[in-house]
N, C-alpha and C positions, 0 to 999 in steps of 0.2 A: 228447403231453405238453403241458400248458398252461403259461402263462407263469410261474405260481408254481413249478411243478416245475422249469422251466428255470433259475430263479434259486436253486436249491438250493445252499446253502453247503457246499462240499466239506469244510470243517473240521468241520461237523456230522457228515457221513458218516464222516470219519476218527475223530472222537471216539466215535461209536457202535461202530465196529470195534474201537477200543482197549478199550472197555468189555467187549466179548465176549471179546477175547483175555485180558483180566485175569481174567475168570471162569474161563476154561479153564485158565489157569495156577494159579488157586486150587485147582481140582480136581486138577491135576497134583501140586501141593505136598502136598495131603492124601493122595493115593495114595502118594507117596514116603515120607511120614511113617509110614503104615501098613506099608509094605513094610519099612522100616528097623526098625520095632518088632517085626515078626514074624520078620524074617530079618536079625539084626545082622551087620555085616561079619565075615567069617571070616579075612580076611588084610588086609595093608596095601594091596594093589591094589584090593580091593573098597572099603575105606575111602576111598581117594582118589577112586574113581569116584562113590560116594555124595556125597562132599564137593563135587565139581565140579557134579554134578546139583543138589544143594541150593543151592549158591551162585548158579549161573546162573539157576535158576528164581526164587529169591527176589529176585535183583537185577532181573530183567526185570519181575517182578510189581510191585516197588516203583516202578520207573520208569514203568510204565503208570499206576499210581495217581497219581503226581506229574503226569504229562501231563494226565490228566483234571482234576485239581484246578486246574492252571494254565489250562486251557481254560475252566473254569467261572469262574475269577477274571477272565479277560479279558472274558467275556461277562456279568459282574456277576451270576452265578448262584450264587456261593459266598458264604455268610455265616458268620461265626463264631458258633457255638452255645456261648456261654460258660456254664459251670455250675461248681459246686464239685465237685472230685474229689480223691480220695486219690491222691497222686503215685505211691505204690508200686504201686497197682493198674494205672496206666497203664504203668509200667515192666514189670511182670510180664506184662501182656498181650502186649507185644512180645517178651519172652523166650519165652513159650509159642509165639508165632507162628513163631519161628525155632529152636525146639528141635531139629528135625531137622538143621538146618545146623550148630548148635553141636556136636551129637553127632558128626556126620560129620567135622568138622574138629578134634574133640577140644579144644574151647575152653572154658576155665574162666571163668565170668562171676561177678564179685563185685558185689554190690549193697549200697550204703550209703545207706539212706534210712529215716528215721523213719516207722514205720507210721502215725503220726497226722498226718504232714505233709499238709496239704491246700492247694489253690489254685484260683483261678478261671481256667479256660481251656477251649478246645475239645479234648476228649480225642481225637476222631478225627484232627484235624489234627496236634496235637502228637504223638500216637501214631505217625502216619505219618512225621513227621520223625525221631523216635527210632528207628523201625524202619529207616529208610534209613541212618542213621548206623551202627546195629548191623550191618547187612548188609555195608556197606563195611569196617567194622573187622574183621569175620569173615574177609574176604578178605585183608587186609593185615597183620593181627596174627600173632604167632607162636603163642601158646597162651593168652593171658590178655586179659581185657577187664574194665573196671571201670565201673559206672554209679553215679554219686553225685548225690544230690539234697539241696539245703539252701536255707535262706533266707540271702540275702546282701544286706544294706543295702536292705531293702524290696523285693527282687526274689526270684523263684524261680530257682535255677540248677540245671540238669540237665547234668552234665558226663559225657561218655563218653570214656574213655581206653583205650589199648591198649598193647601191648608191641612194636609194630612199629617201622618206621624213621622214623616221623613224617611230617608233611605237607611237600610240596615248597614251596619259597620262593614260587612264584607264587601258591599258595593263601593263604599267610600274608600276602602283600602286599595281596591284593585278594579277600577271600572273598565279597564281595557284588556284584562286577561281573558284569553279565549276560553280557558277551561274553568273559569271561576263559577262555582255553583251559587248563583245569586238570583235575587228577585227584587221586585219593588217593595215587598214587605215580608214574604215568607216562602222563599224557595221556588225557583223556576229556572228555566234555561237562561243562558246569557245571550240569546239570539239578538234581542233588541239593541243591547249595548255593543255587541260585536258588529252589527250592521252599521250603527251610527259611527263607530270608530273607523271602520273601513271606508265609509263614504267621506268622512271628514279628512282622512288621510289622502284621499284622491284629489282633494282641493289643495293646491299648493301655489305659492308665489315665491320664486327664487328658492331659498333654503327653508322657507316657512311652510308648514303644513297645518291643516285644520286639526283641532282637538276638542275634547269635551272635558268638563269638570262637573263633579257632583258635590253638593253641600247640603247641610241641614240648617235649620233656623233661617230660612229664606224670608223674603218680604211678607209672606203670608203665614209665617210660623212653621211651615213644613219643609219639605225638600225643594231643591232648585237644581235643575240640570241646565248647564250653560254650554252652548255650541259656539265655537270660535272659528271663524273663517278668515284666512289671510287676504 
């Protein structure tokens, strides 16, 4: 091994491994979706089994994507590819991506978005944030989720609400703190919120930057996470 090989950055090796795992999980999710389509659950126990498999695979896949994105951000290899997009298309892409999960958990998703609403943003990055929120909501809501997009005082707001128990106080107090020990209900890493915060901060217009807000007692009675893009 020469000196250059000896100086190999382990974080690069880890990132490459994470990329391979992400691809494998993508294949697993596709296989699960096909299996559920061809063989719908015949009883409650099977439905619960599909629900657990769908949630865990979607959650891990989402976290791996976030890890790779944060790695690229740290190494200045991630740039915002801003273009004009129809917001409804971005939302529906994430709904399709998680269809097997919503079916297995019997979650009704309501979408409130003008088909003609468009905005300038990176659809891959914002789609990843929306996907992460949906996956977490699917785990902690009871049976309903709402995704609403609208213009609010010169910004685009994408609000995702559910009928669960709401966000814990620790998340409401410090949603953007990198070292906050928070979760959607009971302790977890802050990876999802850190990823969302970083992605939104990359979207800027003049002195304005994107940001997020958390609140309880949303339109469905549970928590609501709102993403704002300038």
